[in-house]
CHARMM-style PDB file with segment names, atoms N, HN, CA, C and O in Angstrom:
ATOM      1  N   UNK     1      13.339 136.909 188.374  1.00  0.00      PROA
ATOM      2  CA  UNK     1      12.149 136.506 187.637  1.00  0.00      PROA
ATOM      3  C   UNK     1      11.769 135.083 188.035  1.00  0.00      PROA
ATOM      4  O   UNK     1      12.628 134.234 188.275  1.00  0.00      PROA
ATOM      5  N   UNK     2      10.486 134.850 188.098  1.00  0.00      PROA
ATOM      6  HN  UNK     2       9.789 135.539 187.903  1.00  0.00      PROA
ATOM      7  CA  UNK     2       9.973 133.520 188.421  1.00  0.00      PROA
ATOM      8  C   UNK     2       8.971 133.109 187.351  1.00  0.00      PROA
ATOM      9  O   UNK     2       8.334 133.962 186.733  1.00  0.00      PROA
ATOM     10  N   UNK     3       8.832 131.826 187.135  1.00  0.00      PROA
ATOM     11  HN  UNK     3       9.350 131.134 187.637  1.00  0.00      PROA
ATOM     12  CA  UNK     3       7.902 131.288 186.152  1.00  0.00      PROA
ATOM     13  C   UNK     3       6.618 130.874 186.870  1.00  0.00      PROA
ATOM     14  O   UNK     3       6.653 130.128 187.849  1.00  0.00      PROA
ATOM     15  N   UNK     4       5.494 131.366 186.372  1.00  0.00      PROA
ATOM     16  HN  UNK     4       5.465 131.972 185.577  1.00  0.00      PROA
ATOM     17  CA  UNK     4       4.197 130.994 186.924  1.00  0.00      PROA
ATOM     18  C   UNK     4       3.976 129.508 186.710  1.00  0.00      PROA
ATOM     19  O   UNK     4       4.115 129.012 185.592  1.00  0.00      PROA
ATOM     20  N   UNK     5       3.638 128.801 187.764  1.00  0.00      PROA
ATOM     21  HN  UNK     5       3.526 129.204 188.672  1.00  0.00      PROA
ATOM     22  CA  UNK     5       3.437 127.355 187.672  1.00  0.00      PROA
ATOM     23  C   UNK     5       2.030 126.998 187.200  1.00  0.00      PROA
ATOM     24  O   UNK     5       1.640 125.831 187.211  1.00  0.00      PROA
ATOM     25  N   UNK     6       1.276 128.012 186.788  1.00  0.00      PROA
ATOM     26  HN  UNK     6       1.594 128.960 186.779  1.00  0.00      PROA
ATOM     27  CA  UNK     6      -0.033 127.763 186.201  1.00  0.00      PROA
ATOM     28  C   UNK     6      -0.011 128.020 184.696  1.00  0.00      PROA
ATOM     29  O   UNK     6      -0.403 127.158 183.910  1.00  0.00      PROA
ATOM     30  N   UNK     7       0.450 129.213 184.295  1.00  0.00      PROA
ATOM     31  HN  UNK     7       0.768 129.914 184.934  1.00  0.00      PROA
ATOM     32  CA  UNK     7       0.417 129.572 182.871  1.00  0.00      PROA
ATOM     33  C   UNK     7       1.781 129.549 182.198  1.00  0.00      PROA
ATOM     34  O   UNK     7       1.858 129.517 180.969  1.00  0.00      PROA
ATOM     35  N   UNK     8       2.864 129.564 182.981  1.00  0.00      PROA
ATOM     36  HN  UNK     8       2.802 129.590 183.978  1.00  0.00      PROA
ATOM     37  CA  UNK     8       4.202 129.535 182.410  1.00  0.00      PROA
ATOM     38  C   UNK     8       4.805 130.897 182.127  1.00  0.00      PROA
ATOM     39  O   UNK     8       5.944 130.981 181.668  1.00  0.00      PROA
ATOM     40  N   UNK     9       4.069 131.962 182.390  1.00  0.00      PROA
ATOM     41  HN  UNK     9       3.144 131.893 182.763  1.00  0.00      PROA
ATOM     42  CA  UNK     9       4.566 133.316 182.151  1.00  0.00      PROA
ATOM     43  C   UNK     9       5.629 133.671 183.189  1.00  0.00      PROA
ATOM     44  O   UNK     9       5.525 133.283 184.353  1.00  0.00      PROA
ATOM     45  N   UNK    10       6.650 134.409 182.758  1.00  0.00      PROA
ATOM     46  HN  UNK    10       6.734 134.724 181.813  1.00  0.00      PROA
ATOM     47  CA  UNK    10       7.724 134.822 183.651  1.00  0.00      PROA
ATOM     48  C   UNK    10       7.416 136.211 184.208  1.00  0.00      PROA
ATOM     49  O   UNK    10       7.169 137.149 183.450  1.00  0.00      PROA
ATOM     50  N   UNK    11       7.432 136.335 185.518  1.00  0.00      PROA
ATOM     51  HN  UNK    11       7.633 135.573 186.134  1.00  0.00      PROA
ATOM     52  CA  UNK    11       7.124 137.601 186.195  1.00  0.00      PROA
ATOM     53  C   UNK    11       8.085 137.818 187.351  1.00  0.00      PROA
ATOM     54  O   UNK    11       8.790 136.899 187.769  1.00  0.00      PROA
ATOM     55  N   UNK    12       8.106 139.041 187.863  1.00  0.00      PROA
ATOM     56  HN  UNK    12       7.533 139.787 187.524  1.00  0.00      PROA
ATOM     57  CA  UNK    12       8.881 139.320 189.081  1.00  0.00      PROA
ATOM     58  C   UNK    12       8.201 138.620 190.244  1.00  0.00      PROA
ATOM     59  O   UNK    12       6.976 138.507 190.286  1.00  0.00      PROA
ATOM     60  N   UNK    13       9.002 138.157 191.179  1.00  0.00      PROA
ATOM     61  HN  UNK    13       9.997 138.250 191.145  1.00  0.00      PROA
ATOM     62  CA  UNK    13       8.474 137.413 192.326  1.00  0.00      PROA
ATOM     63  C   UNK    13       7.486 138.241 193.139  1.00  0.00      PROA
ATOM     64  O   UNK    13       6.575 137.691 193.757  1.00  0.00      PROA
ATOM     65  N   UNK    14       7.660 139.541 193.140  1.00  0.00      PROA
ATOM     66  HN  UNK    14       8.400 139.988 192.637  1.00  0.00      PROA
ATOM     67  CA  UNK    14       6.761 140.406 193.910  1.00  0.00      PROA
ATOM     68  C   UNK    14       5.404 140.565 193.241  1.00  0.00      PROA
ATOM     69  O   UNK    14       4.487 141.130 193.838  1.00  0.00      PROA
ATOM     70  N   UNK    15       5.258 140.078 192.010  1.00  0.00      PROA
ATOM     71  HN  UNK    15       6.003 139.619 191.525  1.00  0.00      PROA
ATOM     72  CA  UNK    15       4.009 140.226 191.277  1.00  0.00      PROA
ATOM     73  C   UNK    15       3.299 138.892 191.147  1.00  0.00      PROA
ATOM     74  O   UNK    15       2.983 138.443 190.045  1.00  0.00      PROA
ATOM     75  N   UNK    16       3.053 138.265 192.288  1.00  0.00      PROA
ATOM     76  HN  UNK    16       3.310 138.629 193.183  1.00  0.00      PROA
ATOM     77  CA  UNK    16       2.365 136.986 192.274  1.00  0.00      PROA
ATOM     78  C   UNK    16       2.098 136.479 193.668  1.00  0.00      PROA
ATOM     79  O   UNK    16       2.387 137.156 194.654  1.00  0.00      PROA
ATOM     80  N   UNK    17       1.550 135.294 193.747  1.00  0.00      PROA
ATOM     81  HN  UNK    17       1.315 134.744 192.946  1.00  0.00      PROA
ATOM     82  CA  UNK    17       1.153 134.688 195.003  1.00  0.00      PROA
ATOM     83  C   UNK    17       1.556 133.221 195.004  1.00  0.00      PROA
ATOM     84  O   UNK    17       1.787 132.646 193.940  1.00  0.00      PROA
ATOM     85  N   UNK    18       1.643 132.607 196.177  1.00  0.00      PROA
ATOM     86  HN  UNK    18       1.455 133.074 197.041  1.00  0.00      PROA
ATOM     87  CA  UNK    18       1.993 131.184 196.233  1.00  0.00      PROA
ATOM     88  C   UNK    18       0.775 130.292 195.998  1.00  0.00      PROA
ATOM     89  O   UNK    18      -0.357 130.674 196.294  1.00  0.00      PROA
ATOM     90  N   UNK    19       1.027 129.100 195.461  1.00  0.00      PROA
ATOM     91  HN  UNK    19       1.947 128.790 195.220  1.00  0.00      PROA
ATOM     92  CA  UNK    19       0.000 128.070 195.355  1.00  0.00      PROA
ATOM     93  C   UNK    19      -0.459 127.748 196.779  1.00  0.00      PROA
ATOM     94  O   UNK    19       0.372 127.651 197.683  1.00  0.00      PROA
ATOM     95  N   UNK    20      -1.758 127.582 196.991  1.00  0.00      PROA
ATOM     96  HN  UNK    20      -2.433 127.660 196.256  1.00  0.00      PROA
ATOM     97  CA  UNK    20      -2.264 127.331 198.336  1.00  0.00      PROA
ATOM     98  C   UNK    20      -1.873 125.957 198.868  1.00  0.00      PROA
ATOM     99  O   UNK    20      -1.896 125.741 200.079  1.00  0.00      PROA
ATOM    100  N   UNK    21      -1.515 125.025 197.989  1.00  0.00      PROA
ATOM    101  HN  UNK    21      -1.496 125.200 197.005  1.00  0.00      PROA
ATOM    102  CA  UNK    21      -1.107 123.696 198.441  1.00  0.00      PROA
ATOM    103  C   UNK    21       0.398 123.568 198.630  1.00  0.00      PROA
ATOM    104  O   UNK    21       0.850 123.130 199.688  1.00  0.00      PROA
ATOM    105  N   UNK    22       1.178 123.940 197.626  1.00  0.00      PROA
ATOM    106  HN  UNK    22       0.811 124.295 196.766  1.00  0.00      PROA
ATOM    107  CA  UNK    22       2.621 123.665 197.688  1.00  0.00      PROA
ATOM    108  C   UNK    22       3.486 124.913 197.794  1.00  0.00      PROA
ATOM    109  O   UNK    22       4.673 124.807 198.101  1.00  0.00      PROA
ATOM    110  N   UNK    23       2.925 126.087 197.550  1.00  0.00      PROA
ATOM    111  HN  UNK    23       1.960 126.173 197.301  1.00  0.00      PROA
ATOM    112  CA  UNK    23       3.681 127.322 197.704  1.00  0.00      PROA
ATOM    113  C   UNK    23       4.448 127.782 196.482  1.00  0.00      PROA
ATOM    114  O   UNK    23       5.154 128.787 196.559  1.00  0.00      PROA
ATOM    115  N   UNK    24       4.341 127.081 195.341  1.00  0.00      PROA
ATOM    116  HN  UNK    24       3.768 126.264 195.279  1.00  0.00      PROA
ATOM    117  CA  UNK    24       5.031 127.532 194.142  1.00  0.00      PROA
ATOM    118  C   UNK    24       4.373 128.804 193.614  1.00  0.00      PROA
ATOM    119  O   UNK    24       3.245 129.129 193.984  1.00  0.00      PROA
ATOM    120  N   UNK    25       5.079 129.510 192.758  1.00  0.00      PROA
ATOM    121  HN  UNK    25       5.995 129.246 192.457  1.00  0.00      PROA
ATOM    122  CA  UNK    25       4.680 130.832 192.277  1.00  0.00      PROA
ATOM    123  C   UNK    25       3.506 130.785 191.306  1.00  0.00      PROA
ATOM    124  O   UNK    25       3.512 130.015 190.346  1.00  0.00      PROA
ATOM    125  N   UNK    26       2.495 131.621 191.568  1.00  0.00      PROA
ATOM    126  HN  UNK    26       2.491 132.246 192.349  1.00  0.00      PROA
ATOM    127  CA  UNK    26       1.354 131.847 190.663  1.00  0.00      PROA
ATOM    128  C   UNK    26       1.362 133.337 190.336  1.00  0.00      PROA
ATOM    129  O   UNK    26       1.350 134.166 191.246  1.00  0.00      PROA
ATOM    130  N   UNK    27       1.381 133.690 189.045  1.00  0.00      PROA
ATOM    131  HN  UNK    27       1.391 133.016 188.306  1.00  0.00      PROA
ATOM    132  CA  UNK    27       1.450 135.105 188.672  1.00  0.00      PROA
ATOM    133  C   UNK    27       0.169 135.847 189.049  1.00  0.00      PROA
ATOM    134  O   UNK    27      -0.866 135.237 189.319  1.00  0.00      PROA
ATOM    135  N   UNK    28       0.262 137.153 189.059  1.00  0.00      PROA
ATOM    136  HN  UNK    28       1.102 137.649 188.839  1.00  0.00      PROA
ATOM    137  CA  UNK    28      -0.854 137.996 189.463  1.00  0.00      PROA
ATOM    138  C   UNK    28      -2.048 137.855 188.508  1.00  0.00      PROA
ATOM    139  O   UNK    28      -3.198 137.876 188.949  1.00  0.00      PROA
ATOM    140  N   UNK    29      -1.782 137.713 187.221  1.00  0.00      PROA
ATOM    141  HN  UNK    29      -0.848 137.697 186.864  1.00  0.00      PROA
ATOM    142  CA  UNK    29      -2.873 137.578 186.250  1.00  0.00      PROA
ATOM    143  C   UNK    29      -3.666 136.310 186.532  1.00  0.00      PROA
ATOM    144  O   UNK    29      -4.896 136.344 186.536  1.00  0.00      PROA
ATOM    145  N   UNK    30      -2.987 135.195 186.769  1.00  0.00      PROA
ATOM    146  HN  UNK    30      -1.987 135.168 186.766  1.00  0.00      PROA
ATOM    147  CA  UNK    30      -3.692 133.954 187.100  1.00  0.00      PROA
ATOM    148  C   UNK    30      -4.459 134.113 188.407  1.00  0.00      PROA
ATOM    149  O   UNK    30      -5.584 133.630 188.538  1.00  0.00      PROA
ATOM    150  N   UNK    31      -3.845 134.792 189.375  1.00  0.00      PROA
ATOM    151  HN  UNK    31      -2.931 135.184 189.269  1.00  0.00      PROA
ATOM    152  CA  UNK    31      -4.522 135.026 190.649  1.00  0.00      PROA
ATOM    153  C   UNK    31      -5.797 135.836 190.444  1.00  0.00      PROA
ATOM    154  O   UNK    31      -6.827 135.545 191.052  1.00  0.00      PROA
ATOM    155  N   UNK    32      -5.727 136.862 189.580  1.00  0.00      PROA
ATOM    156  HN  UNK    32      -4.890 137.099 189.086  1.00  0.00      PROA
ATOM    157  CA  UNK    32      -6.916 137.669 189.281  1.00  0.00      PROA
ATOM    158  C   UNK    32      -7.999 136.829 188.609  1.00  0.00      PROA
ATOM    159  O   UNK    32      -9.189 137.100 188.767  1.00  0.00      PROA
ATOM    160  N   UNK    33      -7.587 135.816 187.865  1.00  0.00      PROA
ATOM    161  HN  UNK    33      -6.620 135.596 187.737  1.00  0.00      PROA
ATOM    162  CA  UNK    33      -8.541 134.925 187.190  1.00  0.00      PROA
ATOM    163  C   UNK    33      -9.114 133.869 188.130  1.00  0.00      PROA
ATOM    164  O   UNK    33      -9.952 133.064 187.725  1.00  0.00      PROA
ATOM    165  N   UNK    34      -8.667 133.870 189.375  1.00  0.00      PROA
ATOM    166  HN  UNK    34      -7.986 134.524 189.704  1.00  0.00      PROA
ATOM    167  CA  UNK    34      -9.194 132.939 190.356  1.00  0.00      PROA
ATOM    168  C   UNK    34      -8.377 131.674 190.531  1.00  0.00      PROA
ATOM    169  O   UNK    34      -8.801 130.753 191.230  1.00  0.00      PROA
ATOM    170  N   UNK    35      -7.211 131.615 189.906  1.00  0.00      PROA
ATOM    171  HN  UNK    35      -6.867 132.362 189.338  1.00  0.00      PROA
ATOM    172  CA  UNK    35      -6.344 130.444 190.040  1.00  0.00      PROA
ATOM    173  C   UNK    35      -5.643 130.519 191.389  1.00  0.00      PROA
ATOM    174  O   UNK    35      -4.973 131.507 191.688  1.00  0.00      PROA
ATOM    175  N   UNK    36      -5.793 129.485 192.199  1.00  0.00      PROA
ATOM    176  HN  UNK    36      -6.337 128.682 191.956  1.00  0.00      PROA
ATOM    177  CA  UNK    36      -5.123 129.438 193.499  1.00  0.00      PROA
ATOM    178  C   UNK    36      -4.174 128.254 193.615  1.00  0.00      PROA
ATOM    179  O   UNK    36      -3.421 128.147 194.583  1.00  0.00      PROA
ATOM    180  N   UNK    37      -4.214 127.360 192.619  1.00  0.00      PROA
ATOM    181  HN  UNK    37      -4.826 127.447 191.833  1.00  0.00      PROA
ATOM    182  CA  UNK    37      -3.372 126.170 192.625  1.00  0.00      PROA
ATOM    183  C   UNK    37      -2.484 126.145 191.391  1.00  0.00      PROA
ATOM    184  O   UNK    37      -2.897 126.566 190.311  1.00  0.00      PROA
ATOM    185  N   UNK    38      -1.260 125.648 191.555  1.00  0.00      PROA
ATOM    186  HN  UNK    38      -0.925 125.306 192.433  1.00  0.00      PROA
ATOM    187  CA  UNK    38      -0.396 125.455 190.391  1.00  0.00      PROA
ATOM    188  C   UNK    38      -0.961 124.305 189.550  1.00  0.00      PROA
ATOM    189  O   UNK    38      -1.845 123.575 189.999  1.00  0.00      PROA
ATOM    190  N   UNK    39      -0.454 124.156 188.356  1.00  0.00      PROA
ATOM    191  HN  UNK    39       0.263 124.749 187.991  1.00  0.00      PROA
ATOM    192  CA  UNK    39      -0.959 123.148 187.431  1.00  0.00      PROA
ATOM    193  C   UNK    39      -0.877 121.732 188.029  1.00  0.00      PROA
ATOM    194  O   UNK    39      -1.818 120.951 187.891  1.00  0.00      PROA
ATOM    195  N   UNK    40       0.236 121.402 188.686  1.00  0.00      PROA
ATOM    196  HN  UNK    40       1.001 122.036 188.798  1.00  0.00      PROA
ATOM    197  CA  UNK    40       0.423 120.067 189.267  1.00  0.00      PROA
ATOM    198  C   UNK    40      -0.582 119.817 190.388  1.00  0.00      PROA
ATOM    199  O   UNK    40      -1.220 118.764 190.422  1.00  0.00      PROA
ATOM    200  N   UNK    41      -0.727 120.765 191.297  1.00  0.00      PROA
ATOM    201  HN  UNK    41      -0.209 121.619 191.269  1.00  0.00      PROA
ATOM    202  CA  UNK    41      -1.671 120.594 192.409  1.00  0.00      PROA
ATOM    203  C   UNK    41      -3.110 120.520 191.916  1.00  0.00      PROA
ATOM    204  O   UNK    41      -3.912 119.763 192.463  1.00  0.00      PROA
ATOM    205  N   UNK    42      -3.448 121.300 190.886  1.00  0.00      PROA
ATOM    206  HN  UNK    42      -2.797 121.915 190.442  1.00  0.00      PROA
ATOM    207  CA  UNK    42      -4.794 121.241 190.328  1.00  0.00      PROA
ATOM    208  C   UNK    42      -5.064 119.870 189.718  1.00  0.00      PROA
ATOM    209  O   UNK    42      -6.148 119.314 189.897  1.00  0.00      PROA
ATOM    210  N   UNK    43      -4.080 119.320 188.996  1.00  0.00      PROA
ATOM    211  HN  UNK    43      -3.200 119.772 188.851  1.00  0.00      PROA
ATOM    212  CA  UNK    43      -4.237 117.986 188.410  1.00  0.00      PROA
ATOM    213  C   UNK    43      -4.396 116.935 189.493  1.00  0.00      PROA
ATOM    214  O   UNK    43      -5.209 116.023 189.348  1.00  0.00      PROA
ATOM    215  N   UNK    44      -3.635 117.044 190.579  1.00  0.00      PROA
ATOM    216  HN  UNK    44      -2.975 117.786 190.696  1.00  0.00      PROA
ATOM    217  CA  UNK    44      -3.766 116.100 191.691  1.00  0.00      PROA
ATOM    218  C   UNK    44      -5.153 116.167 192.318  1.00  0.00      PROA
ATOM    219  O   UNK    44      -5.754 115.134 192.612  1.00  0.00      PROA
ATOM    220  N   UNK    45      -5.656 117.368 192.522  1.00  0.00      PROA
ATOM    221  HN  UNK    45      -5.168 118.207 192.283  1.00  0.00      PROA
ATOM    222  CA  UNK    45      -7.010 117.516 193.095  1.00  0.00      PROA
ATOM    223  C   UNK    45      -8.070 116.960 192.149  1.00  0.00      PROA
ATOM    224  O   UNK    45      -9.031 116.328 192.589  1.00  0.00      PROA
ATOM    225  N   UNK    46      -7.893 117.196 190.844  1.00  0.00      PROA
ATOM    226  HN  UNK    46      -7.113 117.709 190.487  1.00  0.00      PROA
ATOM    227  CA  UNK    46      -8.852 116.672 189.874  1.00  0.00      PROA
ATOM    228  C   UNK    46      -8.855 115.146 189.893  1.00  0.00      PROA
ATOM    229  O   UNK    46      -9.917 114.526 189.826  1.00  0.00      PROA
ATOM    230  N   UNK    47      -7.671 114.538 189.986  1.00  0.00      PROA
ATOM    231  HN  UNK    47      -6.809 115.041 190.041  1.00  0.00      PROA
ATOM    232  CA  UNK    47      -7.574 113.074 190.048  1.00  0.00      PROA
ATOM    233  C   UNK    47      -8.230 112.542 191.310  1.00  0.00      PROA
ATOM    234  O   UNK    47      -8.927 111.529 191.264  1.00  0.00      PROA
ATOM    235  N   UNK    48      -8.017 113.210 192.432  1.00  0.00      PROA
ATOM    236  HN  UNK    48      -7.451 114.034 192.469  1.00  0.00      PROA
ATOM    237  CA  UNK    48      -8.579 112.758 193.710  1.00  0.00      PROA
ATOM    238  C   UNK    48     -10.096 112.873 193.720  1.00  0.00      PROA
ATOM    239  O   UNK    48     -10.777 112.060 194.344  1.00  0.00      PROA
ATOM    240  N   UNK    49     -10.626 113.874 193.036  1.00  0.00      PROA
ATOM    241  HN  UNK    49     -10.073 114.535 192.529  1.00  0.00      PROA
ATOM    242  CA  UNK    49     -12.077 114.052 193.017  1.00  0.00      PROA
ATOM    243  C   UNK    49     -12.744 113.250 191.901  1.00  0.00      PROA
ATOM    244  O   UNK    49     -13.970 113.183 191.810  1.00  0.00      PROA
ATOM    245  N   UNK    50     -11.907 112.641 191.051  1.00  0.00      PROA
ATOM    246  HN  UNK    50     -10.911 112.695 191.125  1.00  0.00      PROA
ATOM    247  CA  UNK    50     -12.452 111.850 189.946  1.00  0.00      PROA
ATOM    248  C   UNK    50     -12.832 112.693 188.743  1.00  0.00      PROA
ATOM    249  O   UNK    50     -13.382 112.173 187.773  1.00  0.00      PROA
ATOM    250  N   UNK    51     -12.547 113.983 188.792  1.00  0.00      PROA
ATOM    251  HN  UNK    51     -12.100 114.405 189.581  1.00  0.00      PROA
ATOM    252  CA  UNK    51     -12.862 114.891 187.690  1.00  0.00      PROA
ATOM    253  C   UNK    51     -11.643 115.004 186.784  1.00  0.00      PROA
ATOM    254  O   UNK    51     -10.588 115.462 187.223  1.00  0.00      PROA
ATOM    255  N   UNK    52     -11.774 114.593 185.533  1.00  0.00      PROA
ATOM    256  HN  UNK    52     -12.631 114.221 185.177  1.00  0.00      PROA
ATOM    257  CA  UNK    52     -10.658 114.658 184.592  1.00  0.00      PROA
ATOM    258  C   UNK    52     -10.618 115.981 183.869  1.00  0.00      PROA
ATOM    259  O   UNK    52      -9.650 116.262 183.161  1.00  0.00      PROA
ATOM    260  N   UNK    53     -11.647 116.812 184.024  1.00  0.00      PROA
ATOM    261  HN  UNK    53     -12.433 116.585 184.598  1.00  0.00      PROA
ATOM    262  CA  UNK    53     -11.681 118.094 183.344  1.00  0.00      PROA
ATOM    263  C   UNK    53     -12.149 117.999 181.922  1.00  0.00      PROA
ATOM    264  O   UNK    53     -12.230 119.010 181.225  1.00  0.00      PROA
ATOM    265  N   UNK    54     -12.462 116.797 181.475  1.00  0.00      PROA
ATOM    266  HN  UNK    54     -12.396 115.976 182.042  1.00  0.00      PROA
ATOM    267  CA  UNK    54     -12.928 116.599 180.091  1.00  0.00      PROA
ATOM    268  C   UNK    54     -14.433 116.484 180.058  1.00  0.00      PROA
ATOM    269  O   UNK    54     -15.058 115.985 180.995  1.00  0.00      PROA
ATOM    270  N   UNK    55     -15.000 116.948 178.975  1.00  0.00      PROA
ATOM    271  HN  UNK    55     -14.493 117.353 178.214  1.00  0.00      PROA
ATOM    272  CA  UNK    55     -16.458 116.888 178.818  1.00  0.00      PROA
ATOM    273  C   UNK    55     -16.814 116.070 177.619  1.00  0.00      PROA
ATOM    274  OT1 UNK    55     -17.996 115.900 177.317  1.00  0.00      PROA
TER     275      UNK     55
END
């Protein structure tokens, strides 16, 4: 079992995809929702682009 680095859900390794930046596990549900980056990589990209995600 692996922990999704986006939502924290535990899934079998065969039921997910790697983060496009660092390769950590992203579950299939997050992948279906369009998530391609783990939480850490997404935060890094948001910081680099100046977008804090807050409105």
